[in-house]
N, C-alpha and C positions, 0 to 999 in steps of 0.2 A: 453136745458141747454147751456148757452154761452160757447164757447171754453175755455176761461181762467179759468172759474169755473170748467169745466170738468177736465182740466189739473191739477188744484189744488187738486181736489178730488182723482184723480188717484194717484198723488204723495203722498197724505196723506195715502191712502190705502196701497200703496207699503211700506211706512215707518212703518206702523203698522205691516205688515207681517214680515218685517225684524226684528223688535224689538221682535215680538213673537217668531221667530225662534231663536234669541239669548237667550231669556229667557228659551227656551226649551233645550238649549245646556247644557249637563251635566257638572257638576263641575269636573275639572281635579284633580285626586287623585293619579295617577300612577307616582311614583318617576322617573321611567325611561323615562317618557314623559314630564318631567318638567325641567326647568332650575334651577340652584342653587338659584338665587334670588327669584324665585317663591316658592321653597321649604322653604327657610329661612322665607319668609313672611307668608307662611302657618303655620309654627311652631310658630313664635314669634308674628305675628300680628293677626292670626285667630284661635289660640288655638288648632291647629292640632298636638298635642303632643303624639298621639298614632300612632304606625306604625304596620302594619300587615305583618308578614313574612310567606308567604303561600308557601308550598312545593307542587310541582306537581309530575311528573314522566313520564318516557318514557318506555313503555312496550307494548307487543302485546295486541291487544284488539279484538281478533277474526279476521275472514277474512273480516269483514264488517266495522271496524272503525279504524281510524288512531292512530298511536302509541302515539302521544302527547296528548291524550285525557285528562289525569289528569292535565297537564300543561295548556291546552287550557281552560278547565273548571275553573281552579283556576284563570287564567287571567281575565275571565269574571265575576266570582262570587266575587272575593276579592274587586273590586271597588264598587260593590253593597253593600257589608257589610260596607265598609269605609264610603260611602255616607249616609247610614242609621245611622251609629254611629254619624256622623257629626263632629267628632274631630280626624279623622284618615287619614293617607296616606297609600299607598301600596308599599312595597319594591318589587324589581324585583322578579318575581316568579321563584323558583328554579326547573329545569326540571328533577331532579334526585330523586331517592327514594331507600329505602331498600326493598329487596325481591320483585322484579317485578314479576308479574304473569307469571308463566311458566319459570322463570329464564331467563338466557341469552342462547338461544338455536338456533343453525344454521337452524333448521327446521322452526322456527318462528323468523327470524332475526330482529334486530333493537333495542332490549331492552338494557337498561343501568342500571347497578346495582352498588350502593355504599355500602361498608361495613358499619355496624352500627356505628363503631368508626369514619370513615371518614365522614359519613352523619352528625353525631353530630358536628364534627370539622368544617365542612362547615357552619352549622347553627350558631355555636358559633362565628365564624368570622363575620357573618352577624350581630349578636346581638352586638358584640363589636363595629362594625362600626356604628350601629344605635344609640348606647349610645353616641359615639363621635359626631354624627350628631345633637344631642340635643333632641332626643325623650325621653319622661318620662315614657311611657308605651309601651312595646314591646311584641307583641302577636305572638307566634309560632303556626302554623296551618299546616295541611296536608290534601290533597285531596285523598291520597292513604293510604290504610290500613297499609302497611309497613312503619315504621318510627314513628308511633303514640307513641309507648312506649319511643323511643329515644327522641322525642321532649318533652315529659312530664318530663323525667328525666333532660334534659338540662335546661328546664325552671326553675325547682326548684333550680338547681345549680347556674344558672346565676342570679336568683333573690336574692339568698343568697349573691352573690358577689356584686351586684349593688344596692340592696334594701337600705342598710344603706346610700348610696350616693343620694338617692332620685329618683332612676330610677328602675322601676319594670318590671319583665319579667314573662309572663303568658303563659300557654298552653291552647288553646281552642280546646277541644276534641269533643264538642257537634256538631261542624260543620260536623264532620265525623260520629262518633259512634251513637249519639242520632238521627241524621237524618237518618242514615241507619236503625236503629231499627223502627223508626216511619214509614218509607216507607215500611218496611217489613209488618207491621201491616196493612197498607193501601192496599198493594198487596193482602194480605190474605182476606181482607174484600171485595175485588173486584173479588176474585177467579182467580187471575192472578198468574203465576208461580214465585216463589222466584228466585232471581238471586244474585250470589256472584261476578261474573266478566263478563263484556261485555254483560250483560243482559239488562233487561228493564230499570233499573235505569240510568246507564251510557249512554246507547244508546239513551234513551229519552231525557236526559239532553243535549247531544251533538246535537240531532236533533233540540232542542229548541234554542240552543245558536249559532249554526253554521251560519256564515254570508251568505253563499249561499248553495243551495241544493247540496247534495252529497260532500260538501267540507270536512266535517269531518266524515260523515257516508255514506257509499255507499249503494245503494238501495238493495243490496243482503241481508241486515238485515232482509228483509221481508220473506226470505226463509231459514234463518240460525237458526239452533238449536244446542245447546251444550249439555254437560253432565249435568244431573240433580243436583240440590242442595239437598244434603242428610240431614236428621235430625241429630242433634248433636250426635256424637258417632257411627253413622252407617257407616259401611264400604261399598265400592262399591261391587256389586255382581260380583264375578269373571267370572260368566257365561254370563254376559251381556257385549258385546263389547263396549269399550269406543269410543266416537266420537273424543275426543282429538283434537279439533280444536281451543283451547284457550278460549272457552266460557264455563262458568259454569252458566247455566240458559237458558233462552229462550227470545231472543230479538224481536221476530217476532211481538209482539203486542205493541211495543214501539211507542210513539207518541210525538210530540212537546208539546202537552197539559199536558201529564204526566211529561215531562221534566220541564215545568214551575212549577209544583207542587214541584218537587224535589228541584229546585233552591230556591223557597220560603222557604221550610223547612230549607235548609242550611243557608240562610241569616238570617232568624228569630232566629234560634237556636244559631248561632254565635253571633249575636248582643246581645241577652239576656244573654248569658254566659259572654261575654266580659264586658258588663256593670256591671254584678254581681261581677266579679273578681276585676275590678278596684274599684268599690264601697266598697267592703270588705277591700281592701288594704287601702283605704282612712280612713275607720273607725279605722283600726289598728294603723295608723300613726297619728291620731288626738290626741293632748295632752289631 
């Protein structure tokens, strides 16, 4: 092949690769990573009038996982939900919650706890800001069990306040509760141990999402076992010593593949519920 022809072919191939890489680049939906002209254009030119307000949390996660787990998982999962919705952006994830696991304890230091009232006030301020920013649908969500009730109450109150003005506030609970229940059924079907905190669900999710090995989950998860998950109403046997290491469940059989399943459950359940909530609201407001 003549050299000029070869040069042209190489240049053409390089151009195709660059274009393919650009096409694979994910759409930016995180408000904290966008400029205000980009956010304005997303809302007014591209119809992204929904914003996700996702709450994380800072709490002990057993001896094997970093304390920012809920926040890190929310940071990763919220954009997935927004992109699948197609009309949403993501507000900065809030790293605080109500009732962190184990409380704030110097024996397991690092946790941060907000009172239920302060937690609601912080989220209320975020909702107020998002209304002023021009969003028409504001969705409150939480990756942590503590705060679900408060977010639900706040969404109802804020929707009553802003609904008549054309902006609606919703609580998406399925991303947490429905996904948790579905995963418990899956665990039982696979004869894997149930986990309430720092067990298979969260550990697997963090293994799947962490950017580098051992960045979020240390390898000791493979030998870490916590106190068992008891059936509803059953009290711990006082004659059996508690492990008391911050884990309720058993993370030893956690895998990134299981984590992928958990993430897919959360994304699919969130998208389905948000679409249902917004669709129901549109039906109510249609003359």
